[in-house]
N, C-alpha and C positions, 0 to 999 in steps of 0.2 A: 634600464637599469642595470648599474654592473654587477655583475654576480661575485666579483670579490666584496661587494659592500651591502651585500644582503644576506638573511639566514637562510641557506637551503643544504642544509644537512642531509646529503643523499645516504643512504644503506647500502651495502653491496648483498647482505645476507636478508633473508625471509624472518620478519620477526615469528616469534615461536608462535606465538596465542593470535596470529593473525590468519583468520581460513580463507577468507576470501580474496578475488584479487583485489576489489576497489579499496579494502582495508590495508592489503600488501604493499599496493603500488603506491597510494597517497602516503603511507610512511616511508618508504623506499624513497621515493622522489622528493621528500621532504616538505610535502604540502600540509599534513600534520602531525599534532605528537599527542601521544594520551596523557593526560594528568591522574587519571585513575579510573578504574573500569567504569565503560561508559559516560566518560566526560573528557572532551579534546578540546587541545588549543588550534587554533588556523594560524599557520603560519604566513607569512608574506605571499609565497605562489598561492596558498588554498583560499587568504582570504582574495585576492584579485577575482579567483574565480568564483567567490561566492559574490563578489559586487557587480561580476558580469551577469548574473543570473540573477539576482536582485533588479537590475537596472532593466533586463526583459521584462522581469513580472511589473517593474511599475509601470514601464511603458502600456504594457495590454492593458492593466488596471485602470491606468488614466485614461485609456482611450475608451473606455464602456463606461466614465464618469467616476469612478471608484475615488474617495477620498483618503489620501492616508491619514493615518493617526499615529498616535503612539500611546498605550496604557500602560500601567503597571502590571510588573509580573508579581509580584505580593499583592496579594487579593485576601480583604476578610472573610472570614469565615461567616458571617450574618448572610452574605450576598451567596455563598452555597448552601446555606439552610434553606434559603427564601426559595431557591431553585430544586432542592430536594437531592443534589448531588453530594454535601458533604459526607454522607454515609453509601451512598447507592456507587461514590466512583471506588472505594474500597483503598486497597493498601497503596496501590500505586501513585495517590494523591499525595506529593510533597505537604506535609503537615509541619508548622512550625510556631514557636508562641515567643512573645515578645518578653520585655522585662515587667511587663505589666500583667503578665501569664493570659494576654489575649491572644487567641487563634487567627493563623493565618494559613494560605496555601500559598506556595509557587505555582503561578498558574501553567496548567497542560494546556489550555485553551483560553479563551475571554468572552463565553455567551453571556454569563453573570455580570461581568464589569461594562460590556457595552450596551448590553440592554437596559440594566438602572441608568446609564448615562444618556440614552436616547431617551429613556420613559422621564427625566429630568428635564430634558432639554427641547423636546418636540410633542406637541399639543393638538396640531391641527393637520388634517389629511393634506393642505398646503405643501408643508413641507416634505410629503411622504410622494414618490420612493426616494430612498438615500442610503448609498451603500459608502460603507465605510472599511477600512482596512489597514493593516500592521505588518511589518516585521521585522520579529521579536525572538528575543530566548522562550523558549519553554522549556517545564521540567515533567517527568515523570519517574517513579519510583520503580526500575525495571528493577523485578526479580534475578534474571539473570541477563545482563546486556551482552551484546554479542553482534558480529559483523561489522563492527567500526561505527559508522555513522549511520547506519542503517538502523539500528534500534539502539539509542542509548539514553542515559539518564536526564540530559541537556541536549537539547538541539535548536534547531532556527527553523522559523515556521511564517509562512507567510498567510494569515487568517485574515477573512473578511467576512462581512455581515452586512446584510440587505434588509431593510426595513420596510413594511409595505399595508396601504390601506385595503389591500384585494388581493385575491389569490389570483387573479389575470396580472397583475402588476409582477406578483412573485415569478410567476413562469416567464416573464418577458425578461427578468434578470437571470434567473436559473439558466436560461437559455443564453443571454449574453456570456454570463461567466464560464459556461459549458464551452462555449467557442471560443474565449477567450484562451480557457486554459489549453484547448487543442493548438491553438496558435502558438501560446508560449514552450510546451513541450516539441514544437516541431522545429521552432525556433532554435532551440535549444539542442535540435540534431538526435533525440530519441527516437526509438523505436517503441510506438506506444499502443496501447488498446483502452478506450474506454468502456468501462464495464458496470452493468446493474450489479448495486452493491448492498448493503446491510449498512443501517443507520448507527448499530449497537448503541453504546452508553450515549451517544449526541442526542438521542430523540429524533424525532421528525418520522418522515415514511420516504418520498422520492429520493434517489440518492445513483450517484456515479463515482465509481473510483476510475481512477487515472492511474493503471499499470505497465510500468517500463519493463518489457518481455525481458527475460533475464531467467540462467539455468540456478542462481541462489535464489529466486524469488523466494518468499516468504508466502507467497497466496498462490493457489491454483485459479487459472482462469480456464473458464468452457466456453468455446467459441465456435461458431458454424463454419463448415468448410466451403460455404457458397453463399455467405451472407455478411451484412454486419455484426449480425448478432454476437455480444462476447456479456458475460456475465462472472462475476466470482463465483466459484463454486458452491458457496453457501448459497449462494441465491437464484442460481439456474433453475428453471420451472422444468421439469420433466413432461412432455406431449401425452397428453391423457389418448391416446390411440388404439387403447387394449380393448378387445372384444372376447366377448362369454364364451369359457371353454366349450366344446362340442363332444369332450370327452362323457362317454358311459358312467354317470354314478355311481361308484361302488358303496355296499356298506359300510359304516362308520365303523372301527374297530381299535379298543384300546391294546395295546401291546409294551412288554416288558423291557426298557431300555437301561438295565441297572449300572452298568459304567460310561455311558456315552451322554455327555455333558454338553458338549461343545457341539453347533450347528453341524460343522464336518463330522466329526463322530456321527450323531444320530443318521447321517445320511448316508454315510459310508455301511453303517450297519444295516440299513434297509436297502444297500444297493440304488440310489438315486442319486440325482445329480443335486447341485444347492438350490437349482429354481424350483424344484419340489419339493423341496422345505420350506417350512414359515419359522422366522423368527421372531420370538416374542420379547418387548423390552417394558420394564414398568418403570414409567415417571412419574414425579411427583409433580404436578404444576399448583404452585402457590401449594394450597391446602387439599390438593385432591388428586387421586392417583388415575393416571392414565396409561393404559396399555396399547401399543403402539405394535401392529404387526408389518412386515415386509417379507418379501421373499428372501433366503436365505443369501443368495449372492449379494444382496443390497442393503445399503447401512442406511439407518435411519438418520436424517439432518435434522439435529437440534433448535437450527436457527428456523427453518421452516415452521418446525412443530411449534415453537414458542410464536412465532408471528400467530399461525392459526389459532392460537389456542388464548390469545391477547392474554398473557402474563406477565407477571413482574421477574418469578424466578422457577428455572425449571430444573431439574437436576433428576440424575439416574435414581432409584428408590435404591436403597440398601438391601442385602440380604435379608439382615433381621424384619425389616419394612414386607419384603415380598411374601414371606412366610407367614407373616400376621394378616396382611390383606387377603392375599390369595390362596395361601396352604401349602407353597411349594416352594422349593431353592431356583434359583439361575439355573437355567437349565432343560427345565420340567413347565417352564411357565406356556401358557398359550389362551386361546379367546374363547375356546367352549364353557360353558359355562362360569364363567370369571368371576359372577357375582354384580348385582345392580349398581355398587357404589364405584364401581371402576369402569371409566370411558372408555370403549375400545374404538381405534382406530387404525383403520386396514391402509396402505399405499394402494395407489390406483393399479399398481401391476398386478394385484390380488383379483383384479376382476376375471382374468384369464388364468386363473388357476385352477385344476382340477383333480382329485384325488390327492392330494398332497399331504404331508406330514407337519405338526405341531405336537408341542408338549400338552399335557393330559392335567396339567396343576394337580399333579399327584407325583412325590420325587419317583425315580426312576421309571415313568411310564410316558408314552407317547401316542396319540391318535394315528392312525394311517388312514387311507381314503377320505380326507379333507377338504370339502366344497364350503368354500363361506358363507355364500348363498343359502346354502340349505344348513348348514352347522352353529355357526355363528349366531348368536342373540343380535342385541340392538348392537348396530355398529353403522361407519361411515367410511366411505371410500373418499382419501384425501391425498394431496402430492406433499408426500413426509420423507421423500428419499434423497440422497444425493445423484444426481446425474452421473452418467456414465459414458466414458469415450464408447463412441457408433452408436449412440441413442439418435434419436432423431432430434434435429436442434427445433428449440420451441417455437420459433418463427416457421415453422414447417421447410425452411429450404436448407438442404445438406444433414450433416450429423457432424455431432459434438465430436472435437479434438481440445485436448489438454493442453495449455501453458505453462510454463511457471512466469511471476511477474513480482513485482517489487513497486509496491503501493508510494507512488509519489504526490497523488492531488487527490481531493477529494471533495465533492459537492453535493451538499442537505438543501431539501426542503424541509425546514424546521416546523413550518405552520405555525402556532401559535403556542407551543408549549412554554418556553420561557417567557414568553410578552404576557402570558396568562400568571405565572407563578411570579412574576417580580412586577406587576403592575402596568406595564407599558399599554396606556392607554391614549386616545385621541379623539379629537371630535371629528365625525365625518361630515360630508357633503350637504347631510342633511340637520347637522347639529347636534347628532346623537351621540353617547361614548361609544367606542368602538374599540376590539385589541386590536393591533399592529398584528401582520402574521410576517414571518421573517423566513430570510436563506441564511445559510452559512458555508461558508467556502475557505477549504485550506489548501497550500503547498507546502511541503518538505523539502525547505531550501535544500537542507544538508544534505535529508537523504537525495535529493533531486540529482546534489554531485558527485554523490557516490554512485548512482545510477548509470551518470553518463560514465563513470571510467568503466563500470561492468559491463558496458556496451562497446566501450572505445579503447581497447588495448590488444597488444601484440605479446610474444614472448619476450620484449626486449623493454619496454614498458607503456606508460600510458600514450593513447593519439588522441588527442584534443580536437574535438571539431572546432572549425575556424570562428562559430560565434561565442565560445566561450571560454578558448584559450587565454591563459594570463597575459600572454603575449603572443605577437605576430611571429616574430622572427626569432629566431636563435644564433646569434652571430659568436662564433667561435673564432679565437687566434691560436693557433696552437703552440706555438712559440711566442711567448711574450719578450724573449731576451733578444728575438732576431728585429733589428730596426724597422726594416720594410716590412715584416709582418703586423708589426705593432703601429708603425706610421699608417698602414692601410686599414685596421680594424678601426682605429681610431676615426679617420676621415668617413667609412661607411659608419660609423655608428652614429655621426652627427649628420650623415647625409639621409637616413635611414628615418631617423626620427622628424627630421625637415621635413621629409615626402610625406610624412605621418603614419608611419608605422610605430609598433610599439616592439622595443627591443629588451631582449635580454643579452646582455653583453657578456661574454665567459673571457674574463680578462685575467684568469685567476694563472697561479705562477704553477699548473698541474700537467701531468704528462697528457699527449692527445687523445690516448687509450682512455683516459678517465674521462676528460671532457666528452670523447662521443658517447662512451655509454650511459653518462648524466645527462648527455643531451636526450638520447631516446627514451630515457626514463621518463625524464620530466615533459617530455611530451611534445611540445610546440608544434605547430602546422609547417612552419617552415624554418630550414638551417641554411645559414651562408657560411660556409668556413674558409678564412685567412692561412692558406700554408705554404708550402713550398714555393708553389707559383705566382707568390705575391709581388716578386719582381718583374712579373710578366704582366700583371696588371690583372692575373684570370684568379677565381676564387670556387670552389667547390659550390654546388648547388643540390639542395636533397628538400624532397616532398618526405614530410615524416608518415601522412598514411600508405604512399603505394611503394616509398623505398625508392623512387627513381632520382636519381643522381648524375651529375653533369658538371665538365667545366663550364663556367661561363664566363666571358671577359668582363671585365669590370663596368665598362662604358653599356652594357647589355643587360647587367644585371637588373636594373628597376622596370626592362622591358619585361621582364621573365617574369618580375615579380607580380606584376599587375597582370598578367596572364594566368599565375597560380593562384591569387587572392582573388 
């Protein structure tokens, strides 16, 4: 492609509202342009990268028996009411009405549509299992779009759905999809980890997220120093290796703490460490109240707590509710004599606590010498806290470290959640009616593009992995007015393409410095520069990743290209 004939509007300055490298570089190198907050156009270079990513995805999906379809972005309200997600999805769901005042959504995902389609078309186990996938634009009404392509109102996604007669069949497809995703992200040149994750509003149970490691990641990954264990921090289990305290239990005492409200203030007042303080939080779980007690240096993991309680909604109680239910304000709450209607859950770390401090359920008072097994009423020990760096890995191998990650894909075992709600029944091998079981699998295509740039750039611009670069070679002619340079450039452009290389040919009437800067910014893997030695049939050859460059005779150019490619 001739650079003079395509749209590659590079920028010298970093756009003011671009906070992360992928956003900055994709804008500066002319791959994308913002239409308005959270919505972007992909310019020719950006579209070529998207096409390459989509090709890799299609090849791996087809290899495991996926069937590509294309479903409508515009979806009827009635389907979302059948699944129960019309209200549950909340304000992020893009809703609209047509001229007849009928309600629709712009789909953020397609469980409802694909389930209704399979429900209407498949009635026998003989047609199962089947996997359908699509690559399509999705919509989400983000409150605060940010980080360019990583969190927008409109994004490109590959979503796949598998339908099965048995759980065993679902397990097989889940594993096949897991392995396909691993191949996809490996082929795209990403440093990633597959981590145990939460299914959130999607429903289902077993799920893994594929996370591209990045300093600007929106999620924290907990991983083992000595094994393959990795989990989203919200789902990382804490190994219960706590043993009972052997400290002599001292008499329980209530003491005034009139100006101490935070955990740190209380611990400072009693001259104890945070590990010796007990933090009590009151939650409203559906229509009941739950008090969760952790060590002062630990934090409650609400995702774990919600899964443990098996509730639809979990929120922190208000201070008014705390005063009404427990009889004290925040800062003075505690599990001793809390009242029969409040369920008390203690984190497993409290098993090893002795002679601690906790709120007395009376404003301005705390108990000292608190020992849970002696002083609390009815309670249970559960894993309800966030794991911390340095904790033992849940698989017993090594200790936990943290890394930041960008979610680029996720695989779910949905089970029968959507099939039951939308009536996706079939006749099994015994001639009886049964409900299908489902899997759901997504890749954020546009997010993946941004994640690649986050991992592959330097201070001069993007450094594309060979597998996803929009072109193989950037061919530069430094002075198009010089006949020997122009003629050699045209000949090499023709020969390179004939040899099977995709070429971006910079034939613009620009200064050499502009061409070099733009080339580094655009980031193609290999560069061939036709300059002052064109009359000697010598060109400059550069590898973008390493920065290595050398003079090469034109007759040897294709040999050098073959070695590097």
